[in-house]
Every structure is written in structure tokens, then in C-alpha cells.
VOSE-676731 format. One record per residue: residue number from 1; residue in three letters; chain; x, y, z of N, C-alpha, C, O in turn. Coordinates in nm, 4 decimals, padded with zeros to 6 digits. Layout:
REM VOSE-676731
+------+------+------+----------+----------+----------+----------+----------+----------+----------+----------+----------+----------+----------+----------+
! fimi ! voti ! vonu !      n.u !      n.v !      n.w !     ca.u !     ca.v !     ca.w !      c.u !      c.v !      c.w !      o.u !      o.v !      o.w !
+------+------+------+----------+----------+----------+----------+----------+----------+----------+----------+----------+----------+----------+----------+
!  NUM !  ALA !    A !        X !        Y !        Z !        X !        Y !        Z !        X !        Y !        Z !        X !        Y !        Z !
...
+------+------+------+----------+----------+----------+----------+----------+----------+----------+----------+----------+----------+----------+----------+
END
This chain:
REM VOSE-676731
+------+------+------+----------+----------+----------+----------+----------+----------+----------+----------+----------+----------+----------+----------+
! fimi ! voti ! vonu !      n.u !      n.v !      n.w !     ca.u !     ca.v !     ca.w !      c.u !      c.v !      c.w !      o.u !      o.v !      o.w !
+------+------+------+----------+----------+----------+----------+----------+----------+----------+----------+----------+----------+----------+----------+
!    1 !  MET !    A ! -06.2863 !  02.8260 !  08.1706 ! -06.1778 !  02.7204 !  08.1589 ! -06.1293 !  02.6912 !  08.0335 ! -06.2066 !  02.7043 !  07.9386 !
!    2 !  GLU !    A ! -06.0255 !  02.6571 !  08.0157 ! -05.9674 !  02.6348 !  07.8661 ! -05.8586 !  02.5011 !  07.9044 ! -05.7984 !  02.4812 !  08.0099 !
!    3 !  ILE !    A ! -05.8586 !  02.4305 !  07.7946 ! -05.7586 !  02.3435 !  07.7837 ! -05.6333 !  02.4013 !  07.7317 ! -05.6362 !  02.4548 !  07.6209 !
!    4 !  ARG !    A ! -05.5152 !  02.3962 !  07.8045 ! -05.3965 !  02.4826 !  07.7530 ! -05.3076 !  02.3650 !  07.7079 ! -05.2232 !  02.3926 !  07.6226 !
!    5 !  LEU !    A ! -05.3141 !  02.2306 !  07.7548 ! -05.2011 !  02.1375 !  07.7195 ! -05.2521 !  02.0081 !  07.7136 ! -05.3401 !  01.9743 !  07.7929 !
!    6 !  LEU !    A ! -05.1947 !  01.9073 !  07.6037 ! -05.2352 !  01.7790 !  07.5838 ! -05.1109 !  01.7310 !  07.5607 ! -05.0341 !  01.7939 !  07.4879 !
!    7 !  VAL !    A ! -05.0744 !  01.6120 !  07.6200 ! -04.9610 !  01.5635 !  07.6024 ! -04.9855 !  01.3978 !  07.5637 ! -05.0500 !  01.3150 !  07.6279 !
!    8 !  LEU !    A ! -04.9178 !  01.3820 !  07.4482 ! -04.9234 !  01.2267 !  07.3746 ! -04.7999 !  01.1593 !  07.3993 ! -04.6946 !  01.2105 !  07.3614 !
!    9 !  ARG !    A ! -04.8021 !  01.0364 !  07.4661 ! -04.6584 !  00.9612 !  07.4797 ! -04.6590 !  00.8624 !  07.3723 ! -04.7599 !  00.7975 !  07.3450 !
!   10 !  THR !    A ! -04.5436 !  00.8494 !  07.3089 ! -04.5316 !  00.7260 !  07.2177 ! -04.4091 !  00.6798 !  07.2273 ! -04.3278 !  00.7395 !  07.2979 !
!   11 !  GLY !    A ! -04.3722 !  00.5577 !  07.1531 ! -04.2293 !  00.5061 !  07.1283 ! -04.1813 !  00.5585 !  07.0190 ! -04.0615 !  00.5437 !  06.9948 !
!   12 !  ASP !    A ! -04.2665 !  00.6319 !  06.9287 ! -04.1748 !  00.6927 !  06.8244 ! -04.2399 !  00.8169 !  06.7641 ! -04.3180 !  00.8153 !  06.6690 !
!   13 !  THR !    A ! -04.1920 !  00.9413 !  06.8413 ! -04.2273 !  01.0812 !  06.8197 ! -04.2270 !  01.1214 !  06.6967 ! -04.3264 !  01.1780 !  06.6512 !
!   14 !  LYS !    A ! -04.1239 !  01.1011 !  06.6268 ! -04.1197 !  01.1381 !  06.4683 ! -04.2453 !  01.0926 !  06.3843 ! -04.3059 !  01.1731 !  06.3136 !
!   15 !  LYS !    A ! -04.2801 !  00.9655 !  06.3946 ! -04.3729 !  00.8934 !  06.3363 ! -04.5213 !  00.9584 !  06.3682 ! -04.6065 !  00.9863 !  06.2839 !
!   16 !  LEU !    A ! -04.5307 !  00.9753 !  06.5110 ! -04.6539 !  01.0159 !  06.5673 ! -04.6863 !  01.1644 !  06.5100 ! -04.7966 !  01.1939 !  06.4641 !
!   17 !  SER !    A ! -04.5794 !  01.2521 !  06.5182 ! -04.5908 !  01.3939 !  06.4725 ! -04.6358 !  01.4004 !  06.3428 ! -04.7209 !  01.4820 !  06.3075 !
!   18 !  ASP !    A ! -04.5691 !  01.2959 !  06.2470 ! -04.6048 !  01.3117 !  06.0959 ! -04.7234 !  01.2764 !  06.0872 ! -04.7807 !  01.3331 !  05.9942 !
!   19 !  PHE !    A ! -04.8088 !  01.1810 !  06.1652 ! -04.9194 !  01.1422 !  06.1421 ! -05.0100 !  01.2700 !  06.2046 ! -05.0996 !  01.3021 !  06.1265 !
!   20 !  TYR !    A ! -05.0070 !  01.3320 !  06.3006 ! -05.0869 !  01.4487 !  06.3146 ! -05.0623 !  01.5569 !  06.2336 ! -05.1470 !  01.6461 !  06.2292 !
!   21 !  THR !    A ! -04.9524 !  01.5658 !  06.1629 ! -04.9267 !  01.6760 !  06.0612 ! -05.0305 !  01.6427 !  05.9458 ! -05.0622 !  01.7309 !  05.8660 !
!   22 !  LEU !    A ! -05.0758 !  01.5325 !  05.9388 ! -05.1731 !  01.5192 !  05.8034 ! -05.3209 !  01.5916 !  05.8353 ! -05.4123 !  01.6023 !  05.7535 !
!   23 !  PHE !    A ! -05.3222 !  01.6361 !  05.9669 ! -05.4418 !  01.6872 !  05.9933 ! -05.4439 !  01.8657 !  05.9838 ! -05.5422 !  01.9389 !  05.9949 !
!   24 !  GLY !    A ! -05.3201 !  01.8987 !  05.9628 ! -05.2941 !  02.0452 !  05.9569 ! -05.2164 !  02.1137 !  06.0672 ! -05.2119 !  02.2347 !  06.0892 !
!   25 !  LEU !    A ! -05.1462 !  02.0002 !  06.1434 ! -05.0666 !  02.0779 !  06.2650 ! -04.9410 !  02.0931 !  06.2083 ! -04.8975 !  02.0256 !  06.1149 !
!   26 !  THR !    A ! -04.8771 !  02.1924 !  06.2723 ! -04.7191 !  02.2239 !  06.2528 ! -04.6448 !  02.2187 !  06.3612 ! -04.6636 !  02.2982 !  06.4532 !
!   27 !  PHE !    A ! -04.5461 !  02.1205 !  06.3656 ! -04.4655 !  02.0844 !  06.4953 ! -04.3469 !  02.1294 !  06.4787 ! -04.2885 !  02.1360 !  06.3706 !
!   28 !  GLU !    A ! -04.2906 !  02.1743 !  06.6211 ! -04.1720 !  02.2369 !  06.6272 ! -04.0985 !  02.1188 !  06.7254 ! -04.1647 !  02.0672 !  06.8154 !
!   29 !  TYR !    A ! -03.9767 !  02.0851 !  06.7050 ! -03.8891 !  02.0080 !  06.7820 ! -03.8018 !  02.0619 !  06.8606 ! -03.7076 !  02.1257 !  06.8135 !
!   30 !  HIS !    A ! -03.8224 !  02.0415 !  07.0227 ! -03.7513 !  02.1355 !  07.1066 ! -03.7504 !  02.0511 !  07.2336 ! -03.8015 !  01.9402 !  07.2496 !
!   31 !  GLN !    A ! -03.6810 !  02.1268 !  07.3222 ! -03.6408 !  02.0760 !  07.4667 ! -03.6516 !  02.1735 !  07.5666 ! -03.5895 !  02.2797 !  07.5626 !
!   32 !  HIS !    A ! -03.7360 !  02.1376 !  07.6648 ! -03.7512 !  02.2478 !  07.7927 ! -03.6579 !  02.2134 !  07.9044 ! -03.6845 !  02.1183 !  07.9779 !
!   33 !  GLY !    A ! -03.5357 !  02.2948 !  07.9238 ! -03.4643 !  02.2423 !  08.0424 ! -03.4180 !  02.1077 !  08.0128 ! -03.3610 !  02.0798 !  07.9074 !
!   34 !  ASN !    A ! -03.4479 !  02.0052 !  08.1268 ! -03.3559 !  01.8693 !  08.1331 ! -03.4690 !  01.7803 !  08.0698 ! -03.4436 !  01.6602 !  08.0606 !
!   35 !  SER !    A ! -03.5937 !  01.8264 !  08.0241 ! -03.7011 !  01.7227 !  07.9585 ! -03.6305 !  01.6827 !  07.8422 ! -03.5386 !  01.7419 !  07.7857 !
!   36 !  PRO !    A ! -03.7038 !  01.5367 !  07.8031 ! -03.6580 !  01.4878 !  07.6784 ! -03.7115 !  01.5728 !  07.5383 ! -03.8162 !  01.6375 !  07.5348 !
!   37 !  PHE !    A ! -03.6375 !  01.5610 !  07.4502 ! -03.6703 !  01.6439 !  07.3252 ! -03.8032 !  01.5741 !  07.2771 ! -03.8202 !  01.4526 !  07.2872 !
!   38 !  HIS !    A ! -03.9039 !  01.6685 !  07.2193 ! -04.0222 !  01.6321 !  07.1945 ! -04.0818 !  01.7208 !  07.1056 ! -04.0373 !  01.8354 !  07.0989 !
!   39 !  TYR !    A ! -04.1886 !  01.6811 !  07.0262 ! -04.2631 !  01.7769 !  06.9371 ! -04.3662 !  01.8533 !  06.9811 ! -04.4312 !  01.7995 !  07.0707 !
!   40 !  SER !    A ! -04.4120 !  01.9890 !  06.9386 ! -04.5029 !  02.0661 !  06.9834 ! -04.5618 !  02.1454 !  06.9000 ! -04.4916 !  02.2148 !  06.8265 !
!   41 !  ALA !    A ! -04.6887 !  02.1518 !  06.8937 ! -04.7968 !  02.2211 !  06.8121 ! -04.8893 !  02.3020 !  06.8879 ! -04.9302 !  02.2571 !  06.9949 !
!   42 !  THR !    A ! -04.9304 !  02.4224 !  06.8448 ! -05.0219 !  02.5038 !  06.8892 ! -05.1547 !  02.4950 !  06.8060 ! -05.1607 !  02.4930 !  06.6831 !
!   43 !  ILE !    A ! -05.2562 !  02.4903 !  06.8904 ! -05.3990 !  02.4865 !  06.8281 ! -05.4803 !  02.6019 !  06.9017 ! -05.5438 !  02.5670 !  07.0013 !
!   44 !  GLY !    A ! -05.4849 !  02.7247 !  06.8666 ! -05.5476 !  02.8208 !  06.9378 ! -05.4459 !  02.8622 !  07.0697 ! -05.3301 !  02.9021 !  07.0581 !
!   45 !  LYS !    A ! -05.5094 !  02.8450 !  07.1787 ! -05.4304 !  02.8471 !  07.2981 ! -05.3805 !  02.7370 !  07.3633 ! -05.3141 !  02.7457 !  07.4666 !
!   46 !  THR !    A ! -05.4193 !  02.5951 !  07.2882 ! -05.3872 !  02.4834 !  07.3476 ! -05.2554 !  02.4139 !  07.2770 ! -05.2499 !  02.4010 !  07.1547 !
!   47 !  VAL !    A ! -05.1621 !  02.3753 !  07.3544 ! -05.0592 !  02.3198 !  07.2926 ! -05.0531 !  02.1596 !  07.3038 ! -05.0659 !  02.1076 !  07.4146 !
!   48 !  LEU !    A ! -05.0341 !  02.0845 !  07.1926 ! -05.0402 !  01.9571 !  07.1825 ! -04.8815 !  01.9097 !  07.1907 ! -04.7999 !  01.9545 !  07.1101 !
!   49 !  GLU !    A ! -04.8488 !  01.8270 !  07.2820 ! -04.7043 !  01.7768 !  07.2728 ! -04.6838 !  01.6543 !  07.2700 ! -04.7534 !  01.5921 !  07.3503 !
!   50 !  ILE !    A ! -04.5840 !  01.5667 !  07.1807 ! -04.5787 !  01.4365 !  07.1727 ! -04.4328 !  01.4345 !  07.2348 ! -04.3362 !  01.5029 !  07.2011 !
!   51 !  TYR !    A ! -04.4419 !  01.3384 !  07.3342 ! -04.3269 !  01.3088 !  07.4181 ! -04.2983 !  01.1677 !  07.3857 ! -04.3843 !  01.0974 !  07.3328 !
!   52 !  PRO !    A ! -04.1684 !  01.1188 !  07.4185 ! -04.1354 !  00.9832 !  07.4163 ! -04.1982 !  00.9009 !  07.5488 ! -04.2346 !  00.9692 !  07.6445 !
!   53 !  LEU !    A ! -04.2079 !  00.7915 !  07.5534 ! -04.2528 !  00.7141 !  07.6785 ! -04.1723 !  00.7258 !  07.7796 ! -04.0503 !  00.7207 !  07.7638 !
!   54 !  THR !    A ! -04.2256 !  00.7421 !  07.8910 ! -04.1274 !  00.7479 !  08.0070 ! -04.0735 !  00.6166 !  08.0377 ! -04.1253 !  00.5151 !  07.9912 !
!   55 !  LYS !    A ! -03.9742 !  00.6138 !  08.1120 ! -03.8992 !  00.4879 !  08.1507 ! -03.9689 !  00.3771 !  08.1968 ! -03.9346 !  00.2613 !  08.1731 !
!   56 !  SER !    A ! -04.0925 !  00.4187 !  08.2800 ! -04.1754 !  00.3159 !  08.3195 ! -04.2702 !  00.2656 !  08.2540 ! -04.3346 !  00.1685 !  08.2936 !
!   57 !  GLN !    A ! -04.2945 !  00.3391 !  08.1219 ! -04.4070 !  00.2875 !  08.0218 ! -04.3504 !  00.1825 !  07.9281 ! -04.2310 !  00.1813 !  07.8984 !
!   58 !  THR !    A ! -04.4417 !  00.0906 !  07.8801 ! -04.3836 ! -00.0212 !  07.7869 ! -04.4510 !  00.0169 !  07.6728 ! -04.3948 ! -00.0134 !  07.5676 !
!   59 !  GLU !    A ! -04.5686 !  00.0818 !  07.6641 ! -04.6624 !  00.1165 !  07.5641 ! -04.7295 !  00.2400 !  07.5726 ! -04.7255 !  00.2984 !  07.6808 !
!   60 !  ALA !    A ! -04.7811 !  00.2825 !  07.4929 ! -04.8666 !  00.4465 !  07.4920 ! -05.0081 !  00.3859 !  07.5589 ! -05.0450 !  00.2684 !  07.5568 !
!   61 !  ASP !    A ! -05.0700 !  00.4904 !  07.6133 ! -05.1936 !  00.5017 !  07.6400 ! -05.2850 !  00.4886 !  07.5325 ! -05.2813 !  00.5844 !  07.4553 !
!   62 !  LYS !    A ! -05.3685 !  00.3966 !  07.5031 ! -05.4793 !  00.3926 !  07.3966 ! -05.6172 !  00.4392 !  07.4125 ! -05.7049 !  00.4509 !  07.3269 !
!   63 !  ASN !    A ! -05.6206 !  00.4703 !  07.5726 ! -05.7567 !  00.5133 !  07.6103 ! -05.7786 !  00.6734 !  07.5786 ! -05.8930 !  00.7102 !  07.5521 !
!   64 !  LEU !    A ! -05.6925 !  00.7507 !  07.5804 ! -05.7304 !  00.8883 !  07.5152 ! -05.7811 !  00.9102 !  07.3692 ! -05.7371 !  00.8631 !  07.2643 !
!   65 !  ARG !    A ! -05.8774 !  00.9880 !  07.3895 ! -05.9472 !  01.0016 !  07.2627 ! -05.9581 !  01.1481 !  07.2424 ! -05.9993 !  01.2211 !  07.3326 !
!   66 !  VAL !    A ! -05.9190 !  01.1970 !  07.1160 ! -05.9240 !  01.3657 !  07.0849 ! -06.0034 !  01.3760 !  06.9464 ! -06.0264 !  01.2824 !  06.8698 !
!   67 !  GLY !    A ! -06.0343 !  01.4878 !  06.9333 ! -06.1271 !  01.5227 !  06.8036 ! -06.0650 !  01.6551 !  06.7330 ! -06.0533 !  01.7557 !  06.8031 !
!   68 !  PHE !    A ! -06.0288 !  01.6587 !  06.6102 ! -06.0097 !  01.7819 !  06.5539 ! -06.0928 !  01.8025 !  06.4329 ! -06.1108 !  01.7092 !  06.3546 !
!   69 !  GLY !    A ! -06.1530 !  01.9390 !  06.4101 ! -06.2054 !  01.9928 !  06.2978 ! -06.1046 !  02.0141 !  06.1874 ! -06.0233 !  02.1050 !  06.2040 !
!   70 !  ILE !    A ! -06.1003 !  01.9573 !  06.1004 ! -06.0038 !  01.9631 !  05.9774 ! -06.0613 !  02.0375 !  05.8468 ! -06.1811 !  02.0314 !  05.8193 !
!   71 !  ASP !    A ! -05.9727 !  02.1049 !  05.7717 ! -05.9910 !  02.1331 !  05.6539 ! -05.9535 !  02.0542 !  05.5455 ! -05.8614 !  01.9755 !  05.5672 !
!   72 !  ASN !    A ! -06.0028 !  02.0560 !  05.4334 ! -05.9552 !  01.9552 !  05.3443 ! -05.9942 !  01.8132 !  05.3630 ! -05.9209 !  01.7176 !  05.3380 !
!   73 !  PHE !    A ! -06.0977 !  01.8078 !  05.4024 ! -06.1549 !  01.6566 !  05.4816 ! -06.1302 !  01.5607 !  05.3813 ! -06.0588 !  01.4653 !  05.4123 !
!   74 !  GLN !    A ! -06.1801 !  01.5684 !  05.2558 ! -06.1814 !  01.4591 !  05.1715 ! -06.0349 !  01.4259 !  05.1316 ! -06.0027 !  01.3107 !  05.1024 !
!   75 !  ALA !    A ! -05.9480 !  01.5282 !  05.1310 ! -05.7891 !  01.5045 !  05.0782 ! -05.7381 !  01.4557 !  05.1753 ! -05.6406 !  01.3845 !  05.1512 !
!   76 !  THR !    A ! -05.7729 !  01.4690 !  05.2988 ! -05.7045 !  01.4012 !  05.4494 ! -05.7554 !  01.2472 !  05.4256 ! -05.6747 !  01.1551 !  05.4378 !
!   77 !  ILE !    A ! -05.8725 !  01.2264 !  05.3962 ! -05.9044 !  01.0975 !  05.4043 ! -05.8378 !  01.0012 !  05.3073 ! -05.7950 !  00.8899 !  05.3377 !
!   78 !  GLN !    A ! -05.8344 !  01.0545 !  05.1929 ! -05.7675 !  00.9797 !  05.0857 ! -05.6196 !  00.9568 !  05.1286 ! -05.5593 !  00.8530 !  05.1011 !
!   79 !  LYS !    A ! -05.5680 !  01.0551 !  05.1942 ! -05.4067 !  01.0293 !  05.2411 ! -05.4242 !  00.9155 !  05.3405 ! -05.3449 !  00.8224 !  05.3267 !
!   80 !  LEU !    A ! -05.5197 !  00.9057 !  05.4445 ! -05.5205 !  00.8337 !  05.5409 ! -05.5461 !  00.6830 !  05.4779 ! -05.4933 !  00.5835 !  05.5274 !
!   81 !  ILE !    A ! -05.6260 !  00.6785 !  05.3726 ! -05.6697 !  00.5516 !  05.3198 ! -05.5176 !  00.5072 !  05.2533 ! -05.4737 !  00.3968 !  05.2854 !
!   82 !  THR !    A ! -05.4605 !  00.5691 !  05.1869 ! -05.3223 !  00.5219 !  05.1110 ! -05.2168 !  00.4806 !  05.2129 ! -05.1262 !  00.4006 !  05.1893 !
!   83 !  LEU !    A ! -05.2381 !  00.5451 !  05.3321 ! -05.1369 !  00.5047 !  05.4314 ! -05.1934 !  00.3790 !  05.5176 ! -05.1387 !  00.3458 !  05.6227 !
!   84 !  LYS !    A ! -05.2862 !  00.3239 !  05.4747 ! -05.3563 !  00.1974 !  05.5500 ! -05.4004 !  00.2384 !  05.6926 ! -05.3941 !  00.1549 !  05.7828 !
!   85 !  VAL !    A ! -05.4422 !  00.3563 !  05.7147 ! -05.4751 !  00.3802 !  05.8619 ! -05.5996 !  00.3053 !  05.9119 ! -05.6792 !  00.2922 !  05.8189 !
!   86 !  VAL !    A ! -05.6277 !  00.2713 !  05.9846 ! -05.7372 !  00.1952 !  06.0506 ! -05.8662 !  00.2911 !  06.0677 ! -05.8510 !  00.3912 !  06.1378 !
!   87 !  PHE !    A ! -05.9736 !  00.2706 !  06.0171 ! -06.0746 !  00.3596 !  06.0316 ! -06.1788 !  00.2656 !  06.1163 ! -06.2243 !  00.1560 !  06.0837 !
!   88 !  ALA !    A ! -06.2040 !  00.3472 !  06.2431 ! -06.3011 !  00.2736 !  06.3426 ! -06.4266 !  00.3174 !  06.2959 ! -06.5180 !  00.2390 !  06.3213 !
!   89 !  LEU !    A ! -06.4549 !  00.4106 !  06.2407 ! -06.5918 !  00.4531 !  06.1914 ! -06.5627 !  00.5296 !  06.0450 ! -06.4840 !  00.6241 !  06.0388 !
!   90 !  PRO !    A ! -06.6285 !  00.4829 !  05.9381 ! -06.6027 !  00.5396 !  05.8019 ! -06.6590 !  00.6969 !  05.7966 ! -06.7235 !  00.7397 !  05.8924 !
!   91 !  PRO !    A ! -06.6360 !  00.7677 !  05.6987 ! -06.6828 !  00.9020 !  05.7073 ! -06.8315 !  00.8999 !  05.7103 ! -06.8889 !  00.8299 !  05.6268 !
!   92 !  THR !    A ! -06.9024 !  00.9700 !  05.7988 ! -07.0321 !  00.9494 !  05.8086 ! -07.0851 !  01.0838 !  05.8676 ! -07.0213 !  01.1586 !  05.9417 !
!   93 !  GLN !    A ! -07.2252 !  01.1038 !  05.8178 ! -07.3077 !  01.2174 !  05.8831 ! -07.3561 !  01.1778 !  06.0175 ! -07.4208 !  01.0736 !  06.0281 !
!   94 !  THR !    A ! -07.3304 !  01.2523 !  06.1225 ! -07.3709 !  01.2068 !  06.2588 ! -07.4521 !  01.3414 !  06.2951 ! -07.4743 !  01.4422 !  06.2281 !
!   95 !  GLU !    A ! -07.4932 !  01.2995 !  06.4457 ! -07.5548 !  01.4410 !  06.4912 ! -07.4576 !  01.5529 !  06.5392 ! -07.4851 !  01.6663 !  06.5782 !
!   96 !  PHE !    A ! -07.3320 !  01.4890 !  06.5256 ! -07.2198 !  01.5921 !  06.5728 ! -07.1424 !  01.6661 !  06.4619 ! -07.0464 !  01.7423 !  06.4734 !
!   97 !  GLY !    A ! -07.2197 !  01.6175 !  06.3319 ! -07.1543 !  01.6767 !  06.2126 ! -07.0815 !  01.5472 !  06.1138 ! -07.0795 !  01.4279 !  06.1442 !
!   98 !  PHE !    A ! -07.0418 !  01.5908 !  06.0274 ! -06.9775 !  01.5037 !  05.9232 ! -06.8345 !  01.4452 !  05.9899 ! -06.7474 !  01.5254 !  06.0236 !
!   99 !  ARG !    A ! -06.8183 !  01.3193 !  06.0045 ! -06.6866 !  01.2799 !  06.0691 ! -06.6585 !  01.1503 !  06.0461 ! -06.7411 !  01.0685 !  06.0054 !
!  100 !  THR !    A ! -06.5143 !  01.1218 !  06.0772 ! -06.4798 !  01.0013 !  06.0755 ! -06.3860 !  00.9511 !  06.1989 ! -06.3161 !  01.0401 !  06.2475 !
!  101 !  VAL !    A ! -06.3758 !  00.8394 !  06.2488 ! -06.2685 !  00.8059 !  06.3558 ! -06.1564 !  00.7199 !  06.3037 ! -06.1745 !  00.6278 !  06.2241 !
!  102 !  VAL !    A ! -06.0498 !  00.7520 !  06.3488 ! -05.9319 !  00.6624 !  06.2678 ! -05.8543 !  00.6395 !  06.3995 ! -05.8672 !  00.7068 !  06.5018 !
!  103 !  GLU !    A ! -05.7703 !  00.5325 !  06.3809 ! -05.6583 !  00.5193 !  06.5029 ! -05.5289 !  00.5580 !  06.4511 ! -05.4925 !  00.5287 !  06.3372 !
!  104 !  ASP !    A ! -05.4509 !  00.6314 !  06.5434 ! -05.3322 !  00.6688 !  06.5353 ! -05.2431 !  00.5467 !  06.5448 ! -05.2919 !  00.4397 !  06.5813 !
!  105 !  PHE !    A ! -05.1044 !  00.5582 !  06.5112 ! -05.0110 !  00.4313 !  06.5227 ! -05.0124 !  00.3627 !  06.6637 ! -04.9772 !  00.2449 !  06.6706 !
!  106 !  ASP !    A ! -05.0493 !  00.4267 !  06.7709 ! -05.0401 !  00.3938 !  06.8999 ! -05.1707 !  00.3178 !  06.9403 ! -05.1772 !  00.2596 !  07.0485 !
!  107 !  GLY !    A ! -05.2837 !  00.3193 !  06.8437 ! -05.4075 !  00.2608 !  06.8626 ! -05.5026 !  00.3760 !  06.9553 ! -05.5895 !  00.3360 !  07.0327 !
!  108 !  ARG !    A ! -05.4817 !  00.4803 !  06.9414 ! -05.5773 !  00.6045 !  07.0119 ! -05.6595 !  00.6311 !  06.9066 ! -05.6134 !  00.6345 !  06.7925 !
!  109 !  LYS !    A ! -05.7952 !  00.6538 !  06.9329 ! -05.9068 !  00.6857 !  06.8561 ! -05.9084 !  00.8337 !  06.8233 ! -05.9122 !  00.9141 !  06.9164 !
!  110 !  ILE !    A ! -05.9060 !  00.8733 !  06.7034 ! -05.8871 !  01.0201 !  06.6687 ! -06.0238 !  01.0629 !  06.5842 ! -06.0450 !  01.0146 !  06.4730 !
!  111 !  GLU !    A ! -06.1056 !  01.1484 !  06.6405 ! -06.2137 !  01.2118 !  06.5590 ! -06.1764 !  01.3004 !  06.4562 ! -06.0912 !  01.3839 !  06.4866 !
!  112 !  LEU !    A ! -06.2171 !  01.3012 !  06.3509 ! -06.1918 !  01.3969 !  06.2405 ! -06.3416 !  01.4516 !  06.2140 ! -06.4349 !  01.3722 !  06.2013 !
!  113 !  TYR !    A ! -06.3590 !  01.5869 !  06.2066 ! -06.4547 !  01.6688 !  06.1763 ! -06.4498 !  01.7319 !  06.0653 ! -06.3411 !  01.7853 !  06.0430 !
!  114 !  LYS !    A ! -06.5451 !  01.7472 !  05.9724 ! -06.5512 !  01.8199 !  05.8411 ! -06.5461 !  01.9646 !  05.8907 ! -06.6252 !  01.9955 !  05.9798 !
!  115 !  ASN !    A ! -06.4681 !  02.0497 !  05.8464 ! -06.5156 !  02.2051 !  05.8920 ! -06.5848 !  02.2559 !  05.7789 ! -06.5622 !  02.2135 !  05.6656 !
!  116 !  SER !    A ! -06.6773 !  02.3545 !  05.8067 ! -06.7717 !  02.3950 !  05.7103 ! -06.7114 !  02.4863 !  05.6176 ! -06.7778 !  02.5334 !  05.5253 !
+------+------+------+----------+----------+----------+----------+----------+----------+----------+----------+----------+----------+----------+----------+
END
């Protein structure tokens, strides 16, 4: 089994795609048929897409939690501090590796792991 698609919905697709770009993702802005324009990045075989909220949504789902192994961990942390991103867990050595947990602009918790 593989994860092939992960969709995040938000009220500001550009702002959220810029945030995830800090972790090394490269997004394309496009549309499939009649679907709304959205941002899409590929991580291995997995596609991460950032879509606008549906008409029935008033806010983004804050319960989804994702984790990324990132290069340039320290530089990324400094950028996040400069942007005043909320840290739910400061950079710490854990049983899962050196990591931190931050919140994206919609309040989702994002685990960031230092790549070796």
C-alpha cells in the first residue's frame, strides 16, 4: 500500500502553499477539468494538493496531522521563527528522531524531522 494523494483545504491557497514551500516542496498552480484551481506538489509517489475550501466549509480541518523529513532543518527553523509560526513542540530529540511540531496558518500540526 502507498499513500498517493493528500488534499489540504484552506481559505487562502497561496498563503498555505508558500508556507509548505518552506519545507522544500515545489508547487504548480493548475486545474483538472472543472475543479477549482489549486496547488500541487509531488513527494515521491505522493501528491500533496492545496485546494480552496468547499462551498459548505467555513474553516479548514485542523485535525489532520502530517510529518515531513526536511533538509536544512536549522535554517528552516530560523525562517519559521522569523515568520512567528507557532511551535507546539520546540526542536527536541525524541524517540522518533530530532523533530519539532509547528502549526500551519490554518492550525494543523505539522511534524518536521531533521533528515540525516
